[in-house]
C-alpha positions in Angstrom: 56.6 91.9 73.7 59.1 91.2 76.5 62.9 90.6 76.7 62.0 87.2 78.3 60.1 86.1 75.2 62.8 87.4 72.9 65.4 85.4 74.9 63.2 82.3 74.4 62.9 82.9 70.7 66.7 83.2 70.4 67.1 80.0 72.4 64.9 78.1 70.0 66.9 79.4 67.0 70.1 78.2 68.6 68.8 74.9 70.1 66.5 74.1 67.1 63.8 72.5 69.3 61.3 73.8 71.9 62.5 71.1 74.4 66.1 72.0 74.1 65.3 75.7 74.3 63.3 75.1 77.5 66.4 73.7 79.2 68.4 76.8 78.2 65.9 79.3 79.5 64.9 77.1 82.5 61.2 76.8 81.9 58.9 73.9 80.8 58.2 72.9 77.2 54.6 74.1 77.7 55.9 77.5 78.9 58.0 77.9 75.8 55.0 77.2 73.5 52.9 79.7 75.5 55.6 82.4 75.2 55.9 81.9 71.5 52.2 82.1 70.9 52.1 85.3 72.9 55.0 86.7 71.0 53.4 85.9 67.7 50.3 87.8 68.9 52.4 90.7 70.0 54.2 91.0 66.7 51.3 90.1 64.5 53.4 87.6 62.4 53.8 83.9 62.2 57.2 82.9 63.7 57.0 79.1 63.0 56.0 76.8 60.3 54.0 74.2 62.2 53.4 72.0 59.2 56.7 70.2 59.9 57.1 67.6 62.7 59.4 70.0 64.5 58.3 73.7 64.2 60.7 75.6 62.0 61.4 79.3 62.1 59.9 81.3 59.3 62.2 83.6 57.2 60.8 86.7 59.0 61.4 85.0 62.4 65.1 84.5 61.5 65.4 88.2 60.7 63.7 89.0 64.1 66.2 86.7 65.9 69.1 88.8 64.5 67.6 92.0 65.8 66.6 90.3 69.1 70.2 89.4 69.8 71.2 93.0 69.6 68.2 94.1 71.7 69.1 91.6 74.4 72.7 92.6 74.5 71.7 96.3 74.7 69.3 95.5 77.5 71.8 93.4 79.5 74.4 96.2 79.2 72.0 99.2 79.8 73.1 100.1 83.3 76.9 99.6 82.8 76.8 101.7 79.6 75.0 104.5 81.4 77.2 104.4 84.5 80.3 104.1 82.4 81.8 101.8 85.0 82.4 98.9 82.6 80.1 96.7 84.6 82.1 96.9 87.8 78.9 96.9 89.8 76.9 94.5 87.6 77.1 90.7 87.0 79.6 88.8 84.9 78.4 85.6 83.4 81.5 83.4 83.2 82.0 80.0 81.6 84.7 77.8 83.1 86.4 74.4 82.4 85.7 71.8 85.1 89.4 71.4 85.6 89.5 75.0 87.0 86.5 74.7 89.3 88.5 73.7 92.5 91.6 75.7 91.9 91.9 78.7 89.6 88.3 79.8 89.4 87.4 80.1 93.1 90.8 81.8 93.9 90.5 84.3 91.1 86.9 85.0 91.9 87.9 85.7 95.5 90.6 88.0 94.3 88.2 89.9 92.1 85.5 90.2 94.8 88.1 91.5 97.3 88.7 94.5 95.0 85.2 94.9 93.5 82.7 93.6 96.1 79.7 94.8 94.0 80.4 92.6 91.0 78.1 89.7 90.8 79.4 86.4 89.3 77.4 83.7 87.5 79.5 80.6 86.9 78.7 78.0 84.3 80.9 75.0 83.7 81.3 73.3 80.4 83.7 72.1 77.6 85.7 74.5 75.5 83.5 74.0 72.4 80.2 74.7 74.1 81.6 77.7 76.1 83.0 79.3 73.0 79.6 79.0 71.3 77.9 80.6 74.3 80.4 83.5 74.3 79.9 84.0 70.5 76.1 84.1 71.0 76.4 86.6 73.8 75.0 84.2 76.4 78.3 84.4 78.4 80.3 87.5 78.9 83.6 85.5 79.0 85.0 82.0 79.6 88.1 80.2 80.7 88.8 77.7 78.0 91.5 75.7 76.3 92.9 77.3 73.1 90.8 75.9 70.2 92.1 75.2 66.7 89.7 77.9 65.4 88.2 80.9 67.2 84.7 82.2 66.3 84.6 85.5 64.5 84.7 88.5 66.8 86.0 86.4 69.8 89.5 87.0 71.3 91.7 84.6 73.2 94.0 85.9 75.9 96.5 83.4 77.1 96.7 82.6 80.8 99.0 79.6 81.2 100.5 76.5 79.5 99.8 73.2 81.3 101.8 70.2 80.2 100.2 66.8 80.3 101.6 64.4 82.9 100.9 60.8 83.9 99.4 60.1 87.3 99.5 56.8 89.1 98.8 55.5 92.6 101.3 56.7 95.3 102.4 53.1 95.9 103.1 52.4 92.2 106.8 51.3 92.0 107.3 51.8 88.3 108.7 55.2 87.2 108.5 54.9 83.4 105.2 56.5 82.2 105.2 54.6 78.8 105.7 51.3 80.5 102.8 52.1 82.9 100.5 53.0 80.0 101.3 49.6 78.4 100.7 47.4 81.5 98.3 49.2 83.7 94.5 49.9 83.1 94.1 53.3 81.4 91.6 55.9 82.7 91.0 58.2 79.7 90.2 61.9 79.8 87.0 62.7 77.9 88.0 62.7 74.2 85.3 65.3 73.3 87.4 67.8 75.3 90.4 69.6 73.9 92.6 68.0 76.6 91.3 64.5 75.7 92.2 65.1 72.0 95.7 66.2 72.9 96.2 63.1 75.0 94.8 60.8 72.4 97.1 62.3 69.7 100.2 61.9 71.9 99.3 58.2 72.6 98.8 57.5 68.9 102.0 59.3 67.9 103.9 57.0 70.3 102.0 53.9 69.1 101.1 52.9 72.7 98.4 50.3 73.0 96.5 51.2 76.1 94.0 49.0 78.0 91.2 51.5 78.5 88.9 50.8 81.4 86.9 54.0 81.7 86.5 57.5 80.2 85.7 60.4 82.5 85.2 64.1 82.2 85.8 65.0 85.8 89.5 65.5 86.9 88.5 64.9 90.5 86.9 61.6 89.5 89.9 60.5 87.5 92.3 61.4 90.4 90.1 59.4 92.8 90.1 56.4 90.6 93.9 56.6 90.2 94.3 57.1 94.0 92.3 53.9 94.5 94.9 52.1 92.3 92.3 51.3 89.6 94.6 52.5 86.8 96.8 55.3 85.5 95.8 58.4 83.5 97.1 61.4 81.7 95.9 64.8 82.9 97.0 68.5 82.7 99.6 69.7 85.3 97.2 72.4 86.5 98.6 75.9 86.8 96.6 76.3 90.0 96.0 73.1 91.9 93.1 72.4 94.3 94.1 72.8 98.0 92.6 69.4 98.8 93.9 67.5 95.8 94.0 63.7 96.0 97.6 62.5 96.5 98.9 60.7 93.4 102.3 60.0 91.9 103.0 62.5 89.0 105.4 61.5 86.2 106.8 63.8 83.4 105.9 62.6 79.9 109.2 63.9 78.5 110.3 66.8 76.3 107.5 66.2 73.7 104.7 66.1 76.2 101.6 67.8 74.9 100.3 70.9 76.7 97.1 72.7 77.0 97.1 76.5 76.5 94.6 77.9 79.0 93.0 81.2 78.2 90.4 83.8 78.7 87.9 84.4 75.9 85.3 87.2 75.2 83.9 89.1 72.4 86.0 92.0 71.0 83.4 94.7 71.5 82.3 94.4 75.1 80.6 97.1 77.1 81.8 95.3 80.2 85.4 95.5 79.1 86.7 97.2 82.2 85.2 94.4 84.4 86.6 91.7 82.1 90.1 93.3 82.2 89.9 93.2 86.0 88.9 89.6 85.9 91.7 88.8 83.6 94.1 90.5 86.0 92.8 88.5 88.9 93.3 85.2 87.0 96.9 86.1 86.0 97.7 87.2 89.6 96.5 83.9 91.0 98.4 81.9 88.4 101.6 83.9 89.1 101.3 83.3 92.8 100.7 79.6 92.3 103.7 79.4 90.0 106.0 81.0 92.5 104.8 78.6 95.2 105.1 75.5 93.0 107.2 72.7 94.6 110.7 72.4 93.0 110.2 68.7 92.1 107.2 69.6 89.9 109.0 72.3 87.9 
C-alpha cells in the first residue's frame, strides 16, 4: 500500500469515475485501474462493485477513504509538524481566481518569497466553487476566492478586499452613461457560473436592462481585449490590484448600488501550515494596501 494509491482511491471517491480521477492525479485511465487492483491486493478486500456499468465503491472502501484522507494529510504535513516551522520551508498549494493571476497573485507571491525563499508554491487557477471544494477536501492548502453564500464546514474566510463592479467600454466610446451603453451596445458577459457573473446578472435583472449578449467569457483578459477592440461593453470587477500591462479601456462607475465582490483567503480551520498561511495572508494584504495607496484619484 502506498500514499500514491490512496490518493488515487480518494480521487475516485470524489470524482466518481476512473476517467475523471485520472485527470486529478495526472495518470492514464489504465494506470488508475492498475493502482486499484494493486491496492485491493495489498488490503485483501474488494474496493469496487464491478457489476455496475461504472464501478462503485463498496461500503468498506468508503470507510477506507475516510481514513485515507487523514493519512494523506498527516503525510503531507509530516516534515512541517516535526520541524515546528508551520511549513515555512515546505510547499503551499494555493488555488486562485483567474482575475488575480496577472495582478494580486504574482505580486503577493513575490512578496512572500522575498521573506521566505524556501517556501515552494504550487498555483492552481479555478472558480470559487471548485476551489472551495478542493480546500475542503484537503487537496489545496488555501485559496483566493470570492465570498460564497455558504462556506463548507471547517473552512474559514478571511476578507482581503471589496471590488465594486464597473462597466468597461472602448476608449473611443463617446457615451458616458453605463445603463444606456448596456442597452445599445453588444454585451460581453462574464461567465455566469462564477460568483462575479451571478452578481452582475442579478444587478442587470434588478435594473430591468435588456442586453444584447454577444459572448460569454471566463477570462478577464479576453473580455478586456474584446472591449478594447470595440466589440462591445462589459461589466467586470474593479480589481484591487491591477495588472501592470492592463489593456486600456474606458471605466464607468455603475452608481451607488453597484454590486461588489468580496475577495478573500480561505483555508481549513485546523492547519499544520498555519504559520505559512498567515504569512501568505500578510503578503496579500500588504500588496493590496500598496495598490490602494497608489490608486489614481479618478478611480477612487
